[in-house]
PDB file of the backbone (N, CA, C, O) and the ligand in Angstrom, with CONECT records:
HET     ZN  A 101       1
ATOM      1  N   UNK A   1      -6.038  -4.458  27.485  1.00  0.00           N
ATOM      2  CA  UNK A   1      -6.684  -4.670  26.235  1.00  0.00           C
ATOM      3  C   UNK A   1      -6.153  -5.870  25.565  1.00  0.00           C
ATOM      4  O   UNK A   1      -4.937  -6.052  25.525  1.00  0.00           O
ATOM      5  N   UNK A   2      -7.040  -6.758  24.999  1.00  0.00           N
ATOM      6  CA  UNK A   2      -6.565  -7.978  24.327  1.00  0.00           C
ATOM      7  C   UNK A   2      -5.895  -7.540  23.003  1.00  0.00           C
ATOM      8  O   UNK A   2      -6.171  -6.476  22.449  1.00  0.00           O
ATOM      9  N   UNK A   3      -5.032  -8.398  22.553  1.00  0.00           N
ATOM     10  CA  UNK A   3      -4.269  -8.169  21.248  1.00  0.00           C
ATOM     11  C   UNK A   3      -5.279  -7.992  20.081  1.00  0.00           C
ATOM     12  O   UNK A   3      -5.145  -7.112  19.231  1.00  0.00           O
ATOM     13  N   UNK A   4      -6.303  -8.892  20.098  1.00  0.00           N
ATOM     14  CA  UNK A   4      -7.277  -8.806  19.096  1.00  0.00           C
ATOM     15  C   UNK A   4      -7.915  -7.449  18.897  1.00  0.00           C
ATOM     16  O   UNK A   4      -8.096  -6.917  17.802  1.00  0.00           O
ATOM     17  N   UNK A   5      -8.263  -6.909  20.176  1.00  0.00           N
ATOM     18  CA  UNK A   5      -8.879  -5.504  20.195  1.00  0.00           C
ATOM     19  C   UNK A   5      -7.928  -4.508  19.705  1.00  0.00           C
ATOM     20  O   UNK A   5      -8.289  -3.629  18.922  1.00  0.00           O
ATOM     21  N   UNK A   6      -6.661  -4.613  20.155  1.00  0.00           N
ATOM     22  CA  UNK A   6      -5.666  -3.600  19.749  1.00  0.00           C
ATOM     23  C   UNK A   6      -5.520  -3.668  18.192  1.00  0.00           C
ATOM     24  O   UNK A   6      -5.424  -2.615  17.561  1.00  0.00           O
ATOM     25  N   UNK A   7      -5.501  -4.827  17.583  1.00  0.00           N
ATOM     26  CA  UNK A   7      -5.426  -4.995  16.117  1.00  0.00           C
ATOM     27  C   UNK A   7      -6.559  -4.243  15.445  1.00  0.00           C
ATOM     28  O   UNK A   7      -6.415  -3.512  14.465  1.00  0.00           O
ATOM     29  N   UNK A   8      -7.728  -4.503  16.083  1.00  0.00           N
ATOM     30  CA  UNK A   8      -8.936  -3.916  15.436  1.00  0.00           C
ATOM     31  C   UNK A   8      -8.874  -2.375  15.515  1.00  0.00           C
ATOM     32  O   UNK A   8      -9.236  -1.720  14.537  1.00  0.00           O
ATOM     33  N   UNK A   9      -8.445  -1.785  16.603  1.00  0.00           N
ATOM     34  CA  UNK A   9      -8.186  -0.368  16.702  1.00  0.00           C
ATOM     35  C   UNK A   9      -7.187   0.098  15.720  1.00  0.00           C
ATOM     36  O   UNK A   9      -7.373   1.119  15.059  1.00  0.00           O
ATOM     37  N   UNK A  10      -6.060  -0.683  15.607  1.00  0.00           N
ATOM     38  CA  UNK A  10      -5.014  -0.227  14.722  1.00  0.00           C
ATOM     39  C   UNK A  10      -5.534  -0.219  13.302  1.00  0.00           C
ATOM     40  O   UNK A  10      -5.325   0.743  12.564  1.00  0.00           O
ATOM     41  N   UNK A  11      -6.240  -1.336  12.899  1.00  0.00           N
ATOM     42  CA  UNK A  11      -6.819  -1.461  11.549  1.00  0.00           C
ATOM     43  C   UNK A  11      -7.875  -0.351  11.177  1.00  0.00           C
ATOM     44  O   UNK A  11      -8.057   0.071  10.035  1.00  0.00           O
ATOM     45  N   UNK A  12      -8.557   0.068  12.328  1.00  0.00           N
ATOM     46  CA  UNK A  12      -9.553   1.117  12.055  1.00  0.00           C
ATOM     47  C   UNK A  12      -8.732   2.424  11.800  1.00  0.00           C
ATOM     48  O   UNK A  12      -9.236   3.231  11.019  1.00  0.00           O
ATOM     49  N   UNK A  13      -7.624   2.702  12.321  1.00  0.00           N
ATOM     50  CA  UNK A  13      -6.849   3.846  12.050  1.00  0.00           C
ATOM     51  C   UNK A  13      -6.239   3.725  10.631  1.00  0.00           C
ATOM     52  O   UNK A  13      -6.142   4.729   9.926  1.00  0.00           O
ATOM     53  N   UNK A  14      -5.835   2.528  10.212  1.00  0.00           N
ATOM     54  CA  UNK A  14      -5.373   2.325   8.880  1.00  0.00           C
ATOM     55  C   UNK A  14      -6.454   2.713   7.874  1.00  0.00           C
ATOM     56  O   UNK A  14      -6.261   3.433   6.895  1.00  0.00           O
ATOM     57  N   UNK A  15      -7.648   2.136   8.238  1.00  0.00           N
ATOM     58  CA  UNK A  15      -8.797   2.392   7.390  1.00  0.00           C
ATOM     59  C   UNK A  15      -9.143   3.943   7.199  1.00  0.00           C
ATOM     60  O   UNK A  15      -9.462   4.419   6.110  1.00  0.00           O
ATOM     61  N   UNK A  16      -9.053   4.598   8.260  1.00  0.00           N
ATOM     62  CA  UNK A  16      -9.271   6.066   8.220  1.00  0.00           C
ATOM     63  C   UNK A  16      -8.208   6.794   7.390  1.00  0.00           C
ATOM     64  O   UNK A  16      -8.503   7.730   6.646  1.00  0.00           O
ATOM     65  N   UNK A  17      -6.977   6.337   7.542  1.00  0.00           N
ATOM     66  CA  UNK A  17      -5.796   6.963   6.822  1.00  0.00           C
ATOM     67  C   UNK A  17      -6.097   6.697   5.254  1.00  0.00           C
ATOM     68  O   UNK A  17      -5.944   7.573   4.402  1.00  0.00           O
ATOM     69  N   UNK A  18      -6.491   5.540   5.007  1.00  0.00           N
ATOM     70  CA  UNK A  18      -6.698   5.187   3.595  1.00  0.00           C
ATOM     71  C   UNK A  18      -7.953   5.899   2.962  1.00  0.00           C
ATOM     72  O   UNK A  18      -7.999   6.290   1.795  1.00  0.00           O
ATOM     73  N   UNK A  19      -8.944   6.012   3.870  1.00  0.00           N
ATOM     74  CA  UNK A  19     -10.184   6.695   3.454  1.00  0.00           C
ATOM     75  C   UNK A  19      -9.895   8.203   3.129  1.00  0.00           C
ATOM     76  O   UNK A  19     -10.541   8.809   2.274  1.00  0.00           O
ATOM     77  N   UNK A  20      -8.923   8.748   3.834  1.00  0.00           N
ATOM     78  CA  UNK A  20      -8.563  10.209   3.635  1.00  0.00           C
ATOM     79  C   UNK A  20      -7.754  10.411   2.342  1.00  0.00           C
ATOM     80  O   UNK A  20      -7.637  11.535   1.855  1.00  0.00           O
ATOM     81  N   UNK A  21      -7.210   9.349   1.803  1.00  0.00           N
ATOM     82  CA  UNK A  21      -6.744   9.476   0.400  1.00  0.00           C
ATOM     83  C   UNK A  21      -7.563   8.733  -0.670  1.00  0.00           C
ATOM     84  O   UNK A  21      -7.077   8.322  -1.724  1.00  0.00           O
ATOM     85  N   UNK A  22      -8.843   8.599  -0.307  1.00  0.00           N
ATOM     86  CA  UNK A  22      -9.831   7.954  -1.198  1.00  0.00           C
ATOM     87  C   UNK A  22      -9.479   6.509  -1.617  1.00  0.00           C
ATOM     88  O   UNK A  22      -9.759   6.087  -2.739  1.00  0.00           O
ATOM     89  N   UNK A  23      -8.896   5.814  -0.742  1.00  0.00           N
ATOM     90  CA  UNK A  23      -8.655   4.368  -0.935  1.00  0.00           C
ATOM     91  C   UNK A  23      -9.592   3.639  -0.079  1.00  0.00           C
ATOM     92  O   UNK A  23      -9.590   3.841   1.135  1.00  0.00           O
ATOM     93  N   UNK A  24     -10.438   2.755  -0.657  1.00  0.00           N
ATOM     94  CA  UNK A  24     -11.337   1.934   0.126  1.00  0.00           C
ATOM     95  C   UNK A  24     -10.730   0.600   0.474  1.00  0.00           C
ATOM     96  O   UNK A  24     -10.679  -0.305  -0.359  1.00  0.00           O
ATOM     97  N   UNK A  25     -10.283   0.478   1.665  1.00  0.00           N
ATOM     98  CA  UNK A  25      -9.562  -0.784   2.125  1.00  0.00           C
ATOM     99  C   UNK A  25     -10.191  -2.071   1.699  1.00  0.00           C
ATOM    100  O   UNK A  25      -9.528  -2.972   1.183  1.00  0.00           O
ATOM    101  N   UNK A  26     -11.482  -2.150   1.921  1.00  0.00           N
ATOM    102  CA  UNK A  26     -12.238  -3.312   1.662  1.00  0.00           C
ATOM    103  C   UNK A  26     -12.187  -3.767   0.218  1.00  0.00           C
ATOM    104  O   UNK A  26     -11.968  -4.933  -0.110  1.00  0.00           O
ATOM    105  N   UNK A  27     -12.411  -2.738  -0.647  1.00  0.00           N
ATOM    106  CA  UNK A  27     -12.449  -2.973  -2.094  1.00  0.00           C
ATOM    107  C   UNK A  27     -11.052  -3.540  -2.598  1.00  0.00           C
ATOM    108  O   UNK A  27     -10.960  -4.555  -3.288  1.00  0.00           O
ATOM    109  N   UNK A  28     -10.021  -2.802  -2.193  1.00  0.00           N
ATOM    110  CA  UNK A  28      -8.694  -3.181  -2.672  1.00  0.00           C
ATOM    111  C   UNK A  28      -8.262  -4.499  -2.076  1.00  0.00           C
ATOM    112  O   UNK A  28      -7.703  -5.360  -2.755  1.00  0.00           O
ATOM    113  N   UNK A  29      -8.532  -4.636  -0.803  1.00  0.00           N
ATOM    114  CA  UNK A  29      -8.111  -5.890  -0.053  1.00  0.00           C
ATOM    115  C   UNK A  29      -8.773  -7.063  -0.701  1.00  0.00           C
ATOM    116  O   UNK A  29      -8.184  -8.144  -0.676  1.00  0.00           O
ATOM    117  N   UNK A  30      -9.920  -6.958  -1.267  1.00  0.00           N
ATOM    118  CA  UNK A  30     -10.660  -8.080  -1.867  1.00  0.00           C
ATOM    119  C   UNK A  30      -9.993  -8.452  -3.201  1.00  0.00           C
ATOM    120  O   UNK A  30     -10.128  -9.583  -3.669  1.00  0.00           O
ATOM    121  N   UNK A  31      -9.312  -7.548  -3.778  1.00  0.00           N
ATOM    122  CA  UNK A  31      -8.628  -7.887  -5.060  1.00  0.00           C
ATOM    123  C   UNK A  31      -7.203  -8.326  -4.810  1.00  0.00           C
ATOM    124  O   UNK A  31      -6.766  -9.336  -5.362  1.00  0.00           O
ATOM    125  N   UNK A  32      -6.449  -7.577  -3.974  1.00  0.00           N
ATOM    126  CA  UNK A  32      -5.040  -7.968  -3.709  1.00  0.00           C
ATOM    127  C   UNK A  32      -4.880  -7.807  -2.199  1.00  0.00           C
ATOM    128  O   UNK A  32      -5.036  -6.723  -1.638  1.00  0.00           O
ATOM    129  N   UNK A  33      -4.558  -8.955  -1.562  1.00  0.00           N
ATOM    130  CA  UNK A  33      -4.505  -8.952  -0.100  1.00  0.00           C
ATOM    131  C   UNK A  33      -3.095  -8.474   0.381  1.00  0.00           C
ATOM    132  O   UNK A  33      -2.043  -9.056   0.115  1.00  0.00           O
ATOM    133  N   UNK A  34      -3.216  -7.363   1.106  1.00  0.00           N
ATOM    134  CA  UNK A  34      -2.007  -6.858   1.805  1.00  0.00           C
ATOM    135  C   UNK A  34      -1.936  -7.400   3.230  1.00  0.00           C
ATOM    136  O   UNK A  34      -2.915  -7.437   3.976  1.00  0.00           O
ATOM    137  N   UNK A  35      -0.754  -7.805   3.547  1.00  0.00           N
ATOM    138  CA  UNK A  35      -0.644  -8.458   4.889  1.00  0.00           C
ATOM    139  C   UNK A  35      -0.557  -7.476   6.021  1.00  0.00           C
ATOM    140  O   UNK A  35       0.529  -7.161   6.508  1.00  0.00           O
ATOM    141  N   UNK A  36      -1.779  -6.962   6.465  1.00  0.00           N
ATOM    142  CA  UNK A  36      -1.850  -5.959   7.536  1.00  0.00           C
ATOM    143  C   UNK A  36      -1.429  -6.474   8.810  1.00  0.00           C
ATOM    144  O   UNK A  36      -0.852  -5.738   9.610  1.00  0.00           O
ATOM    145  N   UNK A  37      -1.696  -7.802   9.089  1.00  0.00           N
ATOM    146  CA  UNK A  37      -1.346  -8.399  10.393  1.00  0.00           C
ATOM    147  C   UNK A  37       0.126  -8.427  10.613  1.00  0.00           C
ATOM    148  O   UNK A  37       0.608  -8.271  11.735  1.00  0.00           O
ATOM    149  N   UNK A  38       0.909  -8.643   9.440  1.00  0.00           N
ATOM    150  CA  UNK A  38       2.334  -8.660   9.617  1.00  0.00           C
ATOM    151  C   UNK A  38       2.860  -7.255   9.877  1.00  0.00           C
ATOM    152  O   UNK A  38       3.828  -7.134  10.629  1.00  0.00           O
ATOM    153  N   UNK A  39       2.296  -6.167   9.309  1.00  0.00           N
ATOM    154  CA  UNK A  39       2.668  -4.751   9.587  1.00  0.00           C
ATOM    155  C   UNK A  39       2.370  -4.466  11.122  1.00  0.00           C
ATOM    156  O   UNK A  39       3.182  -3.889  11.846  1.00  0.00           O
ATOM    157  N   UNK A  40       1.145  -4.916  11.547  1.00  0.00           N
ATOM    158  CA  UNK A  40       0.818  -4.706  12.950  1.00  0.00           C
ATOM    159  C   UNK A  40       1.774  -5.351  13.922  1.00  0.00           C
ATOM    160  O   UNK A  40       2.151  -4.766  14.938  1.00  0.00           O
ATOM    161  N   UNK A  41       2.165  -6.592  13.585  1.00  0.00           N
ATOM    162  CA  UNK A  41       3.144  -7.352  14.441  1.00  0.00           C
ATOM    163  C   UNK A  41       4.542  -6.659  14.389  1.00  0.00           C
ATOM    164  O   UNK A  41       5.276  -6.699  15.376  1.00  0.00           O
ATOM    165  N   UNK A  42       4.879  -6.079  13.336  1.00  0.00           N
ATOM    166  CA  UNK A  42       6.192  -5.376  13.146  1.00  0.00           C
ATOM    167  C   UNK A  42       6.190  -4.024  13.892  1.00  0.00           C
ATOM    168  O   UNK A  42       7.242  -3.412  14.080  1.00  0.00           O
ATOM    169  N   UNK A  43       5.001  -3.572  14.311  1.00  0.00           N
ATOM    170  CA  UNK A  43       4.916  -2.336  15.007  1.00  0.00           C
ATOM    171  C   UNK A  43       4.843  -1.121  14.114  1.00  0.00           C
ATOM    172  O   UNK A  43       5.109   0.005  14.535  1.00  0.00           O
ATOM    173  N   UNK A  44       4.466  -1.378  12.838  1.00  0.00           N
ATOM    174  CA  UNK A  44       4.312  -0.305  11.840  1.00  0.00           C
ATOM    175  C   UNK A  44       3.184   0.604  12.325  1.00  0.00           C
ATOM    176  O   UNK A  44       2.182   0.111  12.843  1.00  0.00           O
ATOM    177  N   UNK A  45       3.326   1.894  12.170  1.00  0.00           N
ATOM    178  CA  UNK A  45       2.271   2.864  12.581  1.00  0.00           C
ATOM    179  C   UNK A  45       1.147   2.764  11.486  1.00  0.00           C
ATOM    180  O   UNK A  45       1.392   2.421  10.329  1.00  0.00           O
ATOM    181  N   UNK A  46      -0.116   3.094  11.950  1.00  0.00           N
ATOM    182  CA  UNK A  46      -1.266   2.980  10.978  1.00  0.00           C
ATOM    183  C   UNK A  46      -1.005   3.785   9.726  1.00  0.00           C
ATOM    184  O   UNK A  46      -1.330   3.311   8.638  1.00  0.00           O
ATOM    185  N   UNK A  47      -0.417   5.014   9.819  1.00  0.00           N
ATOM    186  CA  UNK A  47      -0.210   5.793   8.617  1.00  0.00           C
ATOM    187  C   UNK A  47       0.810   5.157   7.735  1.00  0.00           C
ATOM    188  O   UNK A  47       0.611   5.176   6.521  1.00  0.00           O
ATOM    189  N   UNK A  48       1.898   4.590   8.226  1.00  0.00           N
ATOM    190  CA  UNK A  48       2.935   3.980   7.462  1.00  0.00           C
ATOM    191  C   UNK A  48       2.310   2.681   6.793  1.00  0.00           C
ATOM    192  O   UNK A  48       2.594   2.383   5.633  1.00  0.00           O
ATOM    193  N   UNK A  49       1.493   1.960   7.533  1.00  0.00           N
ATOM    194  CA  UNK A  49       0.912   0.717   6.982  1.00  0.00           C
ATOM    195  C   UNK A  49      -0.051   1.184   5.807  1.00  0.00           C
ATOM    196  O   UNK A  49      -0.143   0.523   4.773  1.00  0.00           O
ATOM    197  N   UNK A  50      -0.731   2.299   6.007  1.00  0.00           N
ATOM    198  CA  UNK A  50      -1.611   2.712   4.990  1.00  0.00           C
ATOM    199  C   UNK A  50      -0.918   3.098   3.640  1.00  0.00           C
ATOM    200  O   UNK A  50      -1.425   2.881   2.539  1.00  0.00           O
ATOM    201  N   UNK A  51       0.246   3.670   3.838  1.00  0.00           N
ATOM    202  CA  UNK A  51       1.101   4.099   2.703  1.00  0.00           C
ATOM    203  C   UNK A  51       1.584   2.858   2.043  1.00  0.00           C
ATOM    204  O   UNK A  51       1.525   2.756   0.817  1.00  0.00           O
ATOM    205  N   UNK A  52       2.048   1.928   2.778  1.00  0.00           N
ATOM    206  CA  UNK A  52       2.651   0.661   2.182  1.00  0.00           C
ATOM    207  C   UNK A  52       1.533  -0.009   1.394  1.00  0.00           C
ATOM    208  O   UNK A  52       1.724  -0.415   0.247  1.00  0.00           O
ATOM    209  N   UNK A  53       0.350  -0.123   2.029  1.00  0.00           N
ATOM    210  CA  UNK A  53      -0.773  -0.818   1.296  1.00  0.00           C
ATOM    211  C   UNK A  53      -1.105  -0.127   0.074  1.00  0.00           C
ATOM    212  O   UNK A  53      -1.348  -0.735  -0.968  1.00  0.00           O
ATOM    213  N   UNK A  54      -1.123   1.254   0.187  1.00  0.00           N
ATOM    214  CA  UNK A  54      -1.476   2.067  -1.053  1.00  0.00           C
ATOM    215  C   UNK A  54      -0.461   1.706  -2.212  1.00  0.00           C
ATOM    216  O   UNK A  54      -0.874   1.381  -3.325  1.00  0.00           O
ATOM    217  N   UNK A  55       0.756   1.770  -1.933  1.00  0.00           N
ATOM    218  CA  UNK A  55       1.819   1.409  -2.884  1.00  0.00           C
ATOM    219  C   UNK A  55       1.619   0.023  -3.480  1.00  0.00           C
ATOM    220  O   UNK A  55       1.615  -0.184  -4.693  1.00  0.00           O
ATOM    221  N   UNK A  56       1.443  -0.967  -2.496  1.00  0.00           N
ATOM    222  CA  UNK A  56       1.193  -2.290  -2.900  1.00  0.00           C
ATOM    223  C   UNK A  56       0.087  -2.414  -3.866  1.00  0.00           C
ATOM    224  O   UNK A  56       0.227  -3.052  -4.910  1.00  0.00           O
ATOM    225  N   UNK A  57      -1.000  -1.826  -3.547  1.00  0.00           N
ATOM    226  CA  UNK A  57      -2.218  -1.946  -4.461  1.00  0.00           C
ATOM    227  C   UNK A  57      -1.973  -1.321  -5.824  1.00  0.00           C
ATOM    228  O   UNK A  57      -2.311  -1.895  -6.859  1.00  0.00           O
ATOM    229  N   UNK A  58      -1.373  -0.124  -5.805  1.00  0.00           N
ATOM    230  CA  UNK A  58      -1.117   0.470  -7.142  1.00  0.00           C
ATOM    231  C   UNK A  58      -0.085  -0.308  -7.905  1.00  0.00           C
ATOM    232  O   UNK A  58      -0.159  -0.395  -9.131  1.00  0.00           O
ATOM    233  N   UNK A  59       0.805  -0.834  -7.264  1.00  0.00           N
ATOM    234  CA  UNK A  59       1.759  -1.697  -7.969  1.00  0.00           C
ATOM    235  C   UNK A  59       1.053  -2.876  -8.644  1.00  0.00           C
ATOM    236  O   UNK A  59       1.308  -3.177  -9.810  1.00  0.00           O
ATOM    237  N   UNK A  60       0.173  -3.529  -7.907  1.00  0.00           N
ATOM    238  CA  UNK A  60      -0.513  -4.698  -8.368  1.00  0.00           C
ATOM    239  C   UNK A  60      -1.476  -4.239  -9.542  1.00  0.00           C
ATOM    240  O   UNK A  60      -1.573  -4.897 -10.578  1.00  0.00           O
ATOM    241  N   UNK A  61      -2.136  -3.139  -9.328  1.00  0.00           N
ATOM    242  CA  UNK A  61      -3.030  -2.602 -10.315  1.00  0.00           C
ATOM    243  C   UNK A  61      -2.312  -2.293 -11.640  1.00  0.00           C
ATOM    244  O   UNK A  61      -2.802  -2.638 -12.715  1.00  0.00           O
ATOM    245  N   UNK A  62      -1.119  -1.625 -11.543  1.00  0.00           N
ATOM    246  CA  UNK A  62      -0.345  -1.323 -12.641  1.00  0.00           C
ATOM    247  C   UNK A  62       0.220  -2.538 -13.447  1.00  0.00           C
ATOM    248  O   UNK A  62       0.303  -2.596 -14.674  1.00  0.00           O
ATOM    249  N   UNK A  63       0.587  -3.478 -12.570  1.00  0.00           N
ATOM    250  CA  UNK A  63       0.993  -4.809 -13.173  1.00  0.00           C
ATOM    251  C   UNK A  63      -0.105  -5.500 -13.958  1.00  0.00           C
ATOM    252  O   UNK A  63       0.085  -6.029 -15.054  1.00  0.00           O
ATOM    253  N   UNK A  64      -1.250  -5.460 -13.334  1.00  0.00           N
ATOM    254  CA  UNK A  64      -2.427  -6.141 -13.987  1.00  0.00           C
ATOM    255  C   UNK A  64      -2.757  -5.544 -15.321  1.00  0.00           C
ATOM    256  O   UNK A  64      -3.248  -6.238 -16.210  1.00  0.00           O
ATOM    257  N   UNK A  65      -2.490  -4.238 -15.481  1.00  0.00           N
ATOM    258  CA  UNK A  65      -2.752  -3.642 -16.769  1.00  0.00           C
ATOM    259  C   UNK A  65      -1.556  -3.341 -17.596  1.00  0.00           C
ATOM    260  O   UNK A  65      -1.567  -2.565 -18.553  1.00  0.00           O
ATOM    261  N   UNK A  66      -0.442  -4.052 -17.137  1.00  0.00           N
ATOM    262  CA  UNK A  66       0.836  -4.037 -17.886  1.00  0.00           C
ATOM    263  C   UNK A  66       1.357  -2.571 -18.015  1.00  0.00           C
ATOM    264  O   UNK A  66       1.925  -2.179 -19.034  1.00  0.00           O
ATOM    265  N   UNK A  67       1.147  -1.843 -17.002  1.00  0.00           N
ATOM    266  CA  UNK A  67       1.596  -0.426 -17.008  1.00  0.00           C
ATOM    267  C   UNK A  67       2.548  -0.186 -15.807  1.00  0.00           C
ATOM    268  O   UNK A  67       2.687   0.941 -15.331  1.00  0.00           O
ATOM    269  N   UNK A  68       3.204  -1.282 -15.327  1.00  0.00           N
ATOM    270  CA  UNK A  68       4.131  -1.024 -14.273  1.00  0.00           C
ATOM    271  C   UNK A  68       5.397  -0.467 -14.769  1.00  0.00           C
ATOM    272  O   UNK A  68       5.729  -0.561 -15.951  1.00  0.00           O
ATOM    273  N   UNK A  69       6.135   0.140 -13.828  1.00  0.00           N
ATOM    274  CA  UNK A  69       7.342   0.868 -14.174  1.00  0.00           C
ATOM    275  C   UNK A  69       8.365  -0.172 -14.801  1.00  0.00           C
ATOM    276  O   UNK A  69       8.579  -1.283 -14.316  1.00  0.00           O
ATOM    277  N   UNK A  70       8.939   0.312 -15.889  1.00  0.00           N
ATOM    278  CA  UNK A  70       9.846  -0.563 -16.624  1.00  0.00           C
ATOM    279  C   UNK A  70      11.232  -0.416 -16.128  1.00  0.00           C
ATOM    280  O   UNK A  70      12.081  -1.213 -16.527  1.00  0.00           O
ATOM    281  N   UNK A  71      11.538   0.500 -15.318  1.00  0.00           N
ATOM    282  CA  UNK A  71      12.988   0.743 -14.911  1.00  0.00           C
ATOM    283  C   UNK A  71      13.311   0.009 -13.677  1.00  0.00           C
ATOM    284  O   UNK A  71      14.377  -0.603 -13.608  1.00  0.00           O
ATOM    285  N   UNK A  72      12.482   0.020 -12.702  1.00  0.00           N
ATOM    286  CA  UNK A  72      12.827  -0.668 -11.402  1.00  0.00           C
ATOM    287  C   UNK A  72      11.842  -1.804 -11.058  1.00  0.00           C
ATOM    288  O   UNK A  72      10.637  -1.566 -10.975  1.00  0.00           O
ATOM    289  N   UNK A  73      12.324  -2.978 -10.867  1.00  0.00           N
ATOM    290  CA  UNK A  73      11.403  -4.014 -10.448  1.00  0.00           C
ATOM    291  C   UNK A  73      10.738  -3.693  -9.144  1.00  0.00           C
ATOM    292  O   UNK A  73      11.418  -3.231  -8.227  1.00  0.00           O
ATOM    293  N   UNK A  74       9.456  -3.907  -9.001  1.00  0.00           N
ATOM    294  CA  UNK A  74       8.729  -3.643  -7.783  1.00  0.00           C
ATOM    295  C   UNK A  74       8.451  -2.197  -7.546  1.00  0.00           C
ATOM    296  O   UNK A  74       7.940  -1.848  -6.482  1.00  0.00           O
ATOM    297  N   UNK A  75       8.767  -1.309  -8.505  1.00  0.00           N
ATOM    298  CA  UNK A  75       8.468   0.084  -8.396  1.00  0.00           C
ATOM    299  C   UNK A  75       6.951   0.166  -8.448  1.00  0.00           C
ATOM    300  O   UNK A  75       6.321  -0.499  -9.270  1.00  0.00           O
ATOM    301  N   UNK A  76       6.352   0.987  -7.566  1.00  0.00           N
ATOM    302  CA  UNK A  76       4.808   0.983  -7.549  1.00  0.00           C
ATOM    303  C   UNK A  76       4.257   2.048  -8.502  1.00  0.00           C
ATOM    304  O   UNK A  76       3.040   2.125  -8.668  1.00  0.00           O
ATOM    305  N   UNK A  77       5.102   2.875  -9.137  1.00  0.00           N
ATOM    306  CA  UNK A  77       4.619   3.885 -10.005  1.00  0.00           C
ATOM    307  C   UNK A  77       4.383   3.323 -11.430  1.00  0.00           C
ATOM    308  O   UNK A  77       4.671   2.168 -11.741  1.00  0.00           O
ATOM    309  N   UNK A  78       3.843   4.220 -12.259  1.00  0.00           N
ATOM    310  CA  UNK A  78       3.266   3.704 -13.504  1.00  0.00           C
ATOM    311  C   UNK A  78       4.202   4.113 -14.743  1.00  0.00           C
ATOM    312  O   UNK A  78       4.783   5.198 -14.752  1.00  0.00           O
ATOM    313  N   UNK A  79       4.303   3.263 -15.697  1.00  0.00           N
ATOM    314  CA  UNK A  79       4.986   3.594 -16.957  1.00  0.00           C
ATOM    315  C   UNK A  79       6.422   4.038 -16.783  1.00  0.00           C
ATOM    316  O   UNK A  79       7.185   3.428 -16.034  1.00  0.00           O
ATOM    317  N   UNK A  80       6.794   5.121 -17.491  1.00  0.00           N
ATOM    318  CA  UNK A  80       8.059   5.818 -17.359  1.00  0.00           C
ATOM    319  C   UNK A  80       8.022   6.743 -16.217  1.00  0.00           C
ATOM    320  O   UNK A  80       7.892   7.953 -16.400  1.00  0.00           O
ATOM    321  N   UNK A  81       8.137   6.203 -14.992  1.00  0.00           N
ATOM    322  CA  UNK A  81       7.811   7.028 -13.828  1.00  0.00           C
ATOM    323  C   UNK A  81       8.850   8.070 -13.575  1.00  0.00           C
ATOM    324  O   UNK A  81      10.040   7.869 -13.819  1.00  0.00           O
ATOM    325  N   UNK A  82       8.370   9.229 -13.066  1.00  0.00           N
ATOM    326  CA  UNK A  82       9.248  10.323 -12.736  1.00  0.00           C
ATOM    327  C   UNK A  82      10.220  10.048 -11.657  1.00  0.00           C
ATOM    328  O   UNK A  82      11.348  10.540 -11.647  1.00  0.00           O
ATOM    329  N   UNK A  83       9.744   9.219 -10.715  1.00  0.00           N
ATOM    330  CA  UNK A  83      10.630   8.766  -9.642  1.00  0.00           C
ATOM    331  C   UNK A  83      11.922   8.135 -10.065  1.00  0.00           C
ATOM    332  O   UNK A  83      13.001   8.454  -9.565  1.00  0.00           O
ATOM    333  N   UNK A  84      11.782   7.231 -10.999  1.00  0.00           N
ATOM    334  CA  UNK A  84      12.941   6.504 -11.470  1.00  0.00           C
ATOM    335  C   UNK A  84      13.742   7.347 -12.416  1.00  0.00           C
ATOM    336  O   UNK A  84      14.970   7.291 -12.473  1.00  0.00           O
ATOM    337  N   UNK A  85      12.934   8.194 -13.216  1.00  0.00           N
ATOM    338  CA  UNK A  85      13.688   9.119 -14.103  1.00  0.00           C
ATOM    339  C   UNK A  85      14.660  10.031 -13.304  1.00  0.00           C
ATOM    340  O   UNK A  85      15.804  10.229 -13.714  1.00  0.00           O
ATOM    341  N   UNK A  86      14.202  10.567 -12.190  1.00  0.00           N
ATOM    342  CA  UNK A  86      15.043  11.303 -11.311  1.00  0.00           C
ATOM    343  C   UNK A  86      16.187  10.473 -10.686  1.00  0.00           C
ATOM    344  O   UNK A  86      17.333  10.911 -10.582  1.00  0.00           O
ATOM    345  N   UNK A  87      15.805   9.264 -10.284  1.00  0.00           N
ATOM    346  CA  UNK A  87      16.744   8.350  -9.670  1.00  0.00           C
ATOM    347  C   UNK A  87      17.879   8.018 -10.643  1.00  0.00           C
ATOM    348  O   UNK A  87      19.048   7.976 -10.259  1.00  0.00           O
ATOM    349  N   UNK A  88      17.533   7.793 -11.850  1.00  0.00           N
ATOM    350  CA  UNK A  88      18.538   7.330 -12.832  1.00  0.00           C
ATOM    351  C   UNK A  88      18.987   8.508 -13.767  1.00  0.00           C
ATOM    352  O   UNK A  88      19.744   8.311 -14.717  1.00  0.00           O
ATOM    353  N   UNK A  89      18.506   9.685 -13.464  1.00  0.00           N
ATOM    354  CA  UNK A  89      19.017  10.926 -14.100  1.00  0.00           C
ATOM    355  C   UNK A  89      18.708  10.970 -15.599  1.00  0.00           C
ATOM    356  O   UNK A  89      19.464  11.598 -16.341  1.00  0.00           O
ATOM    357  N   UNK A  90      17.650  10.343 -16.073  1.00  0.00           N
ATOM    358  CA  UNK A  90      17.263  10.609 -17.473  1.00  0.00           C
ATOM    359  C   UNK A  90      15.851  11.049 -17.624  1.00  0.00           C
ATOM    360  O   UNK A  90      15.400  11.304 -18.741  1.00  0.00           O
TER     361      UNK A  90
HETATM  362 ZN    ZN A 101       9.652   3.587 -11.268  1.00  0.00          ZN2+
END
């Protein structure tokens, strides 16, 4: 199988993983471009790539509406997030 075909199959699986959590790859990708080809080259599984992309898009979305987490730079969660609250014990 050619690499381009493999990438297409891989991306289809990413697409399905994202669809299962109600994330439309095409919509999000048109707003904020996630580097899927880099994940493919790095051997990331379709599910892991989907999760990374999901986090990346929410992070960008939160940042765009000024609701990104104030505790940790690059945290993908919103506002005073529970993740960081637990992490920092407050
Ligand atoms: Zn956070």
